LOZA-135560 format. One record per atom (N, C-alpha, C): residue in one letter; x, y, z. Coordinates in steps of 0.02 Angstrom, whole numbers, padded with zeros to 5 digits, always signed. Each point is the difference from the previous one (the first is absolute). Example, Ala and Ser with C-alpha at 12.3 -4.5 7.8 and 13.67 -1.06 7.14 Angstrom:
! LOZA-135560
A+00660-00284+00390;A-00045+00059+00000;A+00045+00060+00000;S-00018+00053-00036;S+00042+00059+00003;S-00039+00055+00037;
//
This chain:
! LOZA-135560
M+00045-00044-00008;M-00058+00026+00002;M+00061+00082+00001;T-00032+00020-00063;T+00056+00079+00028;T-00018+00055+00056;I+00070+00020+00035;I+00007+00066+00043;I-00017+00048-00039;F-00023+00047+00018;F+00023+00074-00015;F+00018+00042+00041;G+00006+00071+00000;G+00042+00034+00034;G+00021+00089-00020;Q+00032+00027+00038;Q+00029+00053-00021;Q+00089+00014+00044;I+00015+00018-00047;I+00080+00018+00030;I+00003+00071-00004;V+00025+00025+00068;V+00009+00090-00001;V+00062+00016-00011;V+00028+00046-00053;V+00040+00026-00008;V+00005+00057+00011;G+00071+00058-00014;G+00008+00046+00018;G+00047+00031+00026;P+00022+00053+00007;P+00061+00037+00049;P-00014-00010+00055;S+00061+00038+00033;S-00012-00017+00080;S-00043+00065+00035;G-00043-00013+00034;G-00041+00053+00025;G-00064+00004-00027;T-00001-00030-00036;T-00067+00004-00044;T-00058-00027+00034;G+00004-00040+00055;G-00067-00032+00039;G-00002-00056-00029;K+00045-00052-00012;K-00025-00065-00031;K-00026-00033+00078;T+00039-00013+00042;T-00030-00025+00059;T-00054-00007+00013;T-00023+00075-00009;T-00060+00029+00040;T-00042-00009-00052;F+00010+00005-00049;F-00061-00033-00061;F-00023-00067+00011;I+00061-00040+00005;I-00017-00090+00004;I-00029+00017+00079;N+00011+00018+00050;N-00049-00005+00043;N-00080+00026-00009;G-00011+00063-00044;G-00057+00011-00023;G-00037-00057-00035;M+00033-00046-00049;M-00030-00038-00043;M-00001-00060+00053;H+00039-00020+00035;H-00021-00048+00063;H-00055+00000+00028;Q-00008+00070+00029;Q-00075+00005+00032;Q-00067+00012-00054;M+00016+00008-00060;M-00057-00008-00036;M+00004-00073-00024;C+00038-00044+00011;C-00014-00056-00022;C-00021-00042+00062;E+00006+00020+00065;E-00033-00033+00052;E-00062+00040+00014;A-00014+00067-00037;A-00082+00010-00003;A-00039-00038-00040;L+00013+00004-00060;L-00039-00050-00040;L+00018-00074-00008;G+00032-00034+00067;G-00012-00056-00004;G+00047-00040-00073;R+00048+00033-00002;R+00040-00020-00051;R+00072-00041+00026;P+00003-00072-00001;P+00067-00021+00039;P+00046+00007-00049;H+00053+00021+00035;H+00062+00028-00020;H+00075-00012+00028;L+00054+00010-00021;L+00050-00010+00023;L+00033+00053-00009;V+00038+00045+00060;V+00045+00036-00006;V+00082-00024-00003;L+00037+00030-00035;L+00071-00018-00021;L+00045+00057+00006;N+00041+00015+00047;N+00045+00033+00017;N+00078-00023-00028;I+00006+00036-00058;I+00079-00023-00036;I+00034+00061+00004;D-00017+00040+00049;D+00062+00044+00020;D+00031-00021+00060;P+00070-00001+00013;P+00037-00021+00051;P+00007+00066+00053;A-00014+00037-00029;A+00004+00075+00035;A-00056+00040+00031;N-00052-00047-00023;N-00047+00015+00037;N-00033+00008+00087;E-00002+00050+00033;E+00012+00011+00051;E-00079+00016+00036;N-00011-00018+00066;N-00072+00037+00006;N-00062-00023-00045;I+00008-00047-00018;I-00067-00010-00054;I-00067+00013+00038;P-00044+00028-00005;P-00054+00012+00005;P-00067-00081-00009;Y+00042-00031-00025;Y-00049-00055-00038;Y+00054-00085+00042;I-00032-00042+00001;I+00035-00088+00030;I+00000+00001-00084;P+00069-00028-00028;P+00006-00026-00077;P-00011-00080+00014;D-00033-00032-00050;D-00005-00084+00028;D+00059-00022-00047;I+00023+00040-00042;I+00087-00032-00014;I+00034+00062-00008;D+00077-00017+00036;D+00023+00061+00011;D+00098-00008-00007;I+00019+00029-00054;I+00080-00012-00024;I+00029-00005+00062;R-00026+00044+00060;R+00063-00010+00073;R-00011-00056+00004;D-00045-00067-00010;D+00008-00061+00025;D+00063-00018-00014;L+00006+00016-00078;L+00055-00028-00039;L+00075+00032+00010;I+00004+00063+00000;I+00049+00033+00008;I-00012+00085+00011;T+00053+00034+00045;T-00026+00067+00020;T+00047+00039-00033;L-00017+00065+00004;L+00060+00060-00033;L+00073-00002+00054;D-00030-00006+00066;D+00071+00005+00050;D+00035-00044+00000;Q-00029-00052-00021;Q+00052-00060-00012;Q+00038-00020-00070;I-00031+00033-00043;I+00045+00018-00052;I+00051+00048-00008;M-00027+00049+00027;M+00052+00057+00010;M+00046-00009+00042;E+00004-00052+00064;E+00031-00022+00044;E+00060-00030-00015;E-00033-00056-00033;E+00046-00065-00027;E+00039+00026-00074;Y-00033+00039-00040;Y+00031+00021-00064;Y+00042+00084-00007;K-00015+00023+00050;K+00023+00078+00017;K-00032+00022-00059;L-00054+00008-00015;L-00053+00043-00058;L-00035+00050+00032;G-00009+00056-00036;G-00037+00051+00021;G-00069-00022-00020;P-00067+00038+00042;P-00054-00013-00006;P-00034-00021-00068;N+00033+00030-00063;N-00033+00002-00057;N+00030-00065-00034;G+00078-00020+00015;G+00032-00059-00023;G-00040-00051+00011;A-00023+00023+00066;A-00024-00080+00037;A-00065-00008-00034;L-00038+00055-00010;L-00065-00032-00023;L+00008-00022-00063;I+00027+00012-00045;I+00039-00043-00071;I+00013-00073+00008;Y+00034-00007+00064;Y+00022-00060+00019;Y-00049-00032+00031;A-00051+00015+00022;A-00067-00018+00028;A-00052-00044-00041;M+00007+00048-00069;M-00043-00022-00059;M+00015-00060-00022;E+00072+00016-00032;E+00054-00060-00027;E+00002-00046+00048;Y+00021-00009+00069;Y-00030-00064+00036;Y-00065-00039+00004;L-00049+00039-00013;L-00072-00023+00008;L+00001-00026-00069;K+00030+00030-00056;K-00005-00017-00044;K+00050-00102-00027;V+00041+00010+00045;V+00030-00063-00002;V-00029-00052+00054;N-00038+00038+00047;N-00066-00058+00046;N-00053+00018-00009;V-00010+00001-00087;V-00081+00018+00016;V-00045-00048+00008;D+00030-00060-00002;D-00047-00083+00038;D-00019+00014+00060;W+00023+00054+00041;W-00016+00022+00077;W-00076+00027-00011;L+00016+00030-00048;L-00062+00063-00021;L-00058-00033-00002;I+00010-00044-00064;I-00029-00048-00029;I-00042-00041+00054;E+00025-00031+00040;E-00013-00037+00042;E-00031+00031+00055;E+00026+00069+00025;E-00051+00015+00047;E-00055+00039-00023;I-00022+00003-00088;I-00062+00028+00011;I-00052-00073-00016;N+00042-00065-00017;N-00048-00030-00012;N-00006-00041+00065;K+00027-00003+00053;K-00028+00000+00083;K-00049+00044+00002;E+00000+00070-00022;E-00042+00039+00049;E-00068+00010-00069;K-00010-00025-00050;K-00054+00021-00066;K-00070-00027+00027;D+00001-00046+00035;D-00070-00010+00026;D-00032+00053+00042;K+00032+00027+00025;K-00010+00075+00037;K-00042+00064-00053;G+00034-00027-00039;G-00029+00071-00052;G+00043+00000-00063;R-00032-00008-00081;R+00017-00021-00048;R+00011+00087-00049;Y+00013+00067+00061;Y+00017+00067-00024;Y+00033+00019+00033;L+00080+00016-00034;L+00070+00026+00016;L+00009+00070+00015;L+00024+00038+00063;L-00004+00063-00004;L+00085+00019+00000;I+00032+00019-00021;I+00077-00020-00023;I+00028+00066+00008;D+00040+00020+00057;D+00037+00047+00013;D+00066-00001-00006;I+00040+00029-00039;I+00063+00013-00013;I+00031+00075+00015;P+00068-00033-00002;P+00060+00069+00019;P-00026+00058-00037;G+00009+00058+00020;G+00010+00058-00051;G+00044+00036-00035;Q+00062-00040-00019;Q+00042-00004-00017;Q-00012-00005-00072;V+00005+00031-00054;V-00062+00005-00063;V+00072-00041-00059;E+00063+00005+00033;E+00051-00036-00018;E-00027-00098-00013;L-00016-00003+00047;L-00012-00060+00015;L-00032-00045-00058;Y-00038+00051-00039;Y-00049-00014-00052;Y+00007+00018-00080;T+00039+00064+00010;T+00030+00034-00043;T+00047-00031-00048;H+00064-00001+00046;H+00047-00029-00003;H+00045-00076+00004;N-00075-00032+00024;N+00041-00072+00046;N-00064-00026-00020;A+00039-00077-00024;A-00049-00048-00027;A-00050-00035+00056;S+00044+00002+00056;S-00024-00038+00034;S-00066-00018+00030;L-00023+00064+00005;L-00089-00010+00012;L-00045-00017-00039;K+00025+00005-00052;K-00052-00020-00061;K+00022-00063-00026;D+00082-00037+00037;D-00010-00074-00006;D-00043-00038+00043;I+00000+00035+00048;I-00034-00032+00059;I-00091+00005-00029;L-00025+00057-00005;L-00062-00012-00027;L-00010-00036-00057;N+00055-00017-00031;N-00017-00040-00072;N+00000-00071+00045;D+00053-00030+00037;D-00013-00081+00042;D-00086+00010+00026;L+00006+00045+00035;L-00085+00010+00033;L-00049-00031-00063;F-00002+00045-00073;F-00052-00019-00024;F-00001-00069-00039;E+00075-00009-00028;E-00009-00079-00001;E-00024-00037+00041;I+00036-00015+00052;I-00044-00053+00035;I-00050+00015+00053;L+00001+00042+00019;L-00078+00028+00052;L-00051+00011-00051;D+00010+00030-00058;D-00058+00029-00045;D-00053+00046+00026;I+00059+00074-00004;I-00021+00039+00050;I-00016+00045-00057;R-00044+00060+00010;R-00007+00046-00048;R+00007+00059+00057;L+00044+00050-00034;L-00017+00064+00058;L+00028+00066-00051;T-00053+00032+00033;T+00024+00097-00021;T+00042+00022+00034;V+00037+00048-00019;V+00049+00042+00024;V-00027+00073+00021;I-00002+00021+00042;I-00027+00053+00039;I+00059+00032+00004;H-00005+00084-00037;H+00077+00042+00010;H-00045+00062+00034;L+00027+00016+00068;L-00016+00037+00016;L+00056+00073-00007;I-00029+00058-00008;I+00037+00063+00009;I-00028+00047+00037;D+00044+00029+00056;D-00024+00039+00039;D-00037+00070-00027;C-00068+00009+00011;C-00023+00065-00027;C+00032+00050+00004;T+00041+00012+00065;T+00027+00068+00002;T+00054+00024-00033;L+00026-00047-00047;L+00027+00030-00054;L-00019+00025-00044;L-00041+00018-00030;L-00056+00035-00049;L+00001+00053+00004;S+00020+00014+00064;S+00023+00079+00002;S+00072+00028-00036;S+00037-00044-00030;S+00071+00018-00019;S-00001-00061-00090;P-00006+00065-00047;P+00007-00046-00070;P+00057-00036-00008;T+00053+00017+00006;T+00051-00066-00015;T+00001-00053+00048;N-00025-00010+00071;N-00030-00057+00044;N-00037-00042-00052;Y-00038+00050+00008;Y-00078-00052-00047;Y+00008-00050-00063;I+00051+00045-00043;I+00036-00006-00061;I+00045-00081+00015;S+00046+00014+00051;S+00015-00065+00038;S-00017-00056+00011;S-00046+00020+00031;S-00061-00056+00033;S-00023-00041-00058;L-00018+00045-00058;L-00017-00053-00066;L+00048-00045-00032;L+00060+00017+00000;L+00065-00014-00015;L+00007-00066+00036;V-00009-00006+00070;V-00004-00060+00032;V-00047-00046-00015;S-00053+00049-00008;S-00056-00062+00006;S+00001-00030-00074;L+00012+00029-00058;L+00027-00027-00066;L+00043-00055+00022;S+00065+00021+00024;S+00040-00065+00005;S-00012-00047+00029;A-00031-00009+00070;A-00035-00042+00020;A-00041-00055-00049;Q-00067+00037-00030;Q-00036-00031-00030;Q+00054-00040-00065;M+00041+00025-00034;M+00038-00038-00036;M+00049-00041+00025;S+00021+00007+00051;S+00027-00075+00039;S-00046-00048+00032;L-00056+00034+00031;L-00025-00074+00020;L-00059-00039-00043;E-00029+00038-00041;E-00014-00034-00061;E-00079-00023+00025;L-00040+00051+00049;L-00060-00042+00022;L-00046+00049+00008;P-00067-00014+00002;P-00052+00046+00008;P+00004+00054+00056;Y-00002+00063-00026;Y-00003+00062+00049;Y-00016+00048+00003;I-00008+00027+00052;I-00032+00052+00033;I+00031+00045+00024;N-00009+00072-00011;N+00041+00051+00032;N-00017+00030+00051;V+00007+00019+00045;V-00040+00015+00082;V+00022+00068+00012;F-00032+00053+00017;F+00019+00053+00040;F-00010-00001+00068;S+00036-00033+00049;S-00004-00008+00053;S-00009+00067+00041;K-00010-00010+00077;K+00000+00060+00034;K-00036+00061-00018;I-00064-00013-00030;I-00048+00035-00038;I-00014+00074+00051;D-00022-00048+00058;D-00023+00050+00074;D+00058+00040+00016;L+00049+00006-00038;L+00043+00058+00013;L+00002+00053-00049;L-00057-00006-00051;L-00001+00045-00082;L-00020+00066+00048;N-00036-00004+00053;N-00014+00064+00000;N+00068+00059+00035;T+00048-00029+00025;T+00052+00024+00011;T+00054+00038-00057;I-00019-00017-00055;I+00037+00023-00050;I-00032+00012-00073;R-00066+00002+00025;R-00054+00023-00041;R+00023+00077-00042;D+00018+00035+00047;D+00024+00079-00039;D+00059-00006-00033;D+00046-00053+00020;D+00063-00006-00040;D-00006-00035-00081;L-00062-00038-00004;L-00004-00039-00061;L-00012+00072-00077;P+00036-00028-00032;P-00006+00034-00070;P-00065-00003-00035;F-00028-00059+00007;F-00076-00037-00028;F-00048-00012+00050;R-00063-00029-00030;R-00022-00014+00047;R+00010-00081+00008;L-00013-00043+00060;L+00009-00082-00006;L-00002-00030-00060;E-00051+00008-00048;E-00032-00039-00061;E+00060+00006-00045;Y+00023+00067+00001;Y+00050-00011-00052;Y+00070-00037+00011;F+00015-00007+00064;F+00059-00070+00008;F-00023-00051+00018;V-00089-00018+00005;V-00031-00070-00009;V+00022-00024-00056;E-00025+00037-00037;E-00005-00012-00089;E+00064-00013-00051;V+00048+00047+00036;V+00067+00015-00029;V-00019+00009-00062;Q+00001+00054+00013;Q-00054+00030-00070;Q+00074+00040-00028;D+00006+00043-00044;D+00026+00037-00040;D+00069+00030+00057;L+00044-00043-00015;L+00081+00008+00059;L+00017+00074-00035;N-00004+00025-00071;N+00029+00061-00009;N-00028+00059+00029;Q-00076-00001+00039;Q-00010+00052+00027;Q+00025+00007+00075;L+00018-00057+00028;L+00020-00005+00064;L+00082+00029-00020;L+00051-00018-00058;L+00067+00030-00001;L-00006+00059-00022;I-00049+00047-00030;I-00003+00068-00010;I-00017+00033+00058;Y-00055-00049+00046;Y+00006+00056+00070;Y+00061-00022+00029;W+00027-00033+00003;W+00081-00022+00039;W+00055+00047-00028;E-00002+00013-00051;E+00051+00046-00044;E-00020+00076+00019;N-00074+00014+00027;N+00001+00084-00018;N-00009+00003+00087;H+00017-00054+00046;H+00013+00002+00079;H+00059-00021+00025;S+00038-00024-00049;S+00074-00023+00013;S+00051+00050+00047;A+00037-00018+00029;A+00055+00049+00008;A+00058-00001-00017;Q-00003-00052-00056;Q+00076-00010-00043;Q+00009+00076-00042;G-00078+00027-00016;G+00013+00068-00039;G+00059-00008-00071;N+00039+00053+00006;N+00053-00016-00050;N+00067-00046-00004;H-00013-00037+00051;H+00058-00039+00005;H+00013-00029-00057;P+00069-00031-00022;P+00034-00015-00070;P-00041-00073-00009;M-00019-00033+00052;M-00023-00079-00003;M-00090+00001-00006;A-00021+00043+00009;A-00059+00019-00001;A-00036-00016-00061;L+00002+00017-00061;L+00002-00022-00052;L-00006-00075-00021;K+00060-00023+00007;K-00006-00069+00003;K-00027-00045+00057;F-00010+00028+00043;F-00035-00042+00040;F-00084+00007-00009;Q-00023+00052-00039;Q-00062+00008-00019;Q-00011-00084-00048;L+00040+00027-00049;L+00014-00057-00063;L-00020-00056+00040;F+00052-00044+00042;F+00005-00051+00034;F-00062-00020+00021;Q-00030+00054+00027;Q-00081+00001+00052;Q-00035-00031-00055;R-00014+00055-00056;R-00051-00028-00061;R+00017-00068-00022;E+00056-00012-00014;E+00017-00077-00026;E-00029-00038+00046;L+00008+00013+00057;L-00028-00061+00079;L-00060-00014-00035;A-00036+00061-00003;A-00084+00017-00015;A-00034-00031-00045;N+00062-00011-00055;N-00039-00012-00054;N+00002-00092+00000;L+00056-00004+00033;L+00021-00077+00001;L-00056-00037+00060;I-00025+00022+00030;I-00057-00028+00068;I-00054+00010-00051;E-00021+00055-00028;E-00060-00002-00046;E-00009-00058-00047;D+00051-00013-00043;D+00011-00046-00047;D+00002-00068+00024;S+00028-00013+00048;S+00026-00065+00025;S-00071-00035+00025;T-00060+00035+00021;T-00043-00024+00046;T-00080+00040+00019;I-00016-00034+00018;I-00081+00031+00013;I-00011-00020+00075;M+00017+00053+00029;M+00019+00014+00072;M-00065+00064+00049;Q-00036-00047+00045;Q-00028+00038+00046;Q+00023-00017+00073;F-00033+00030+00049;F+00016-00009+00053;F-00064-00002+00044;I-00017-00038+00056;I-00073+00007+00050;I+00035+00038+00069;P-00030+00064-00014;P-00002+00000+00074;P-00044-00028+00072;V+00041-00026+00056;V-00046-00045+00016;V+00037+00026+00088;D-00051+00000+00023;D+00014+00013+00091;D-00019-00063+00031;I+00056-00033+00040;I+00008-00060+00025;I-00042-00010+00057;N-00029+00065+00038;N-00034+00002+00046;N-00080+00025+00000;E-00009-00023-00090;E-00067-00003+00007;E-00016-00066-00066;K-00050-00012+00043;K-00034-00059-00018;K-00015+00005-00065;N-00031+00032-00040;N-00034+00014-00068;N+00056+00005-00040;S+00058+00020+00021;S+00050+00012-00050;S+00045-00042-00001;V+00016-00043+00041;V+00027-00053+00010;V-00050-00078-00048;L-00053+00008+00019;L-00080-00045-00027;L+00036+00009-00090;S-00007+00058-00001;S-00012+00007-00084;S+00075-00019-00023;L+00049+00009+00019;L+00076-00015-00023;L-00005-00081+00004;L-00021-00015+00067;L+00012-00080-00016;L-00066-00052-00058;Q-00030+00035-00003;Q-00056-00018-00066;Q+00035+00004-00061;L+00041+00065-00020;L+00048+00002-00050;L+00060-00053+00001;I+00023-00013+00058;I+00062-00052-00001;I-00032-00066-00014;D-00059+00006+00023;D-00034-00091-00020;D-00020+00005-00066;K-00020+00053-00045;K+00013+00016-00063;K+00066-00040-00044;A+00033+00039+00026;A+00067-00011-00021;A+00031-00070+00001;N-00023-00016+00043;N+00025-00068+00019;N-00042-00047-00041;G-00059+00007-00034;G-00017-00042-00037;G-00057-00057+00036;
//
């Protein structure tokens, strides 16, 4: 029988663990049996109790102490270690799957783990092949970044890179939408503009008119570079974002319905 689920990605600080906890509570409220997987060995003070936890296999402190690695290097090692020991993960899912055939997967916030390293993709491919799992990727972007045109475009590039790397059904989400009022006066356009990823040249014109670069010799080159990036994004994908308040049940439920549709 097919196992469905969602894997939550995005840069550090976007609220992935909070998002997982909110989805966990929604599944509980709906009576949907599910498993919560923590694949982040650096995750501390988790608000939920994971059914499967990579820290039962290996911990970040253990890696850093034994191999004299920093936090980022240790996280890469942890993913590669899990790849080599993927049988452990498969066995854990098999042991727990009678509790639920829907997965909520929390992973580290270092985007290079899936944009520049193949370990996570290889782990997922093993799960797909052996366990018949279908996952949708939920990519979180902190909505407070919308006040900066360059941060917004950078976020779009990260999302595009992750989509190309993971090759799975993909939903982009603006997280922390409850904080939108704190930056609303700084937004160059209405939220709908950012949600629909409309004509990015409008945003670049705004940025050029408000940039502090002025007559700096590099200003024109940087503007041309930004325009080429905008064209790349618009030519490469149809991208949209879903604003989600993880503390508002109707918002979470609507997103869950979209995820179910994406999973097939």
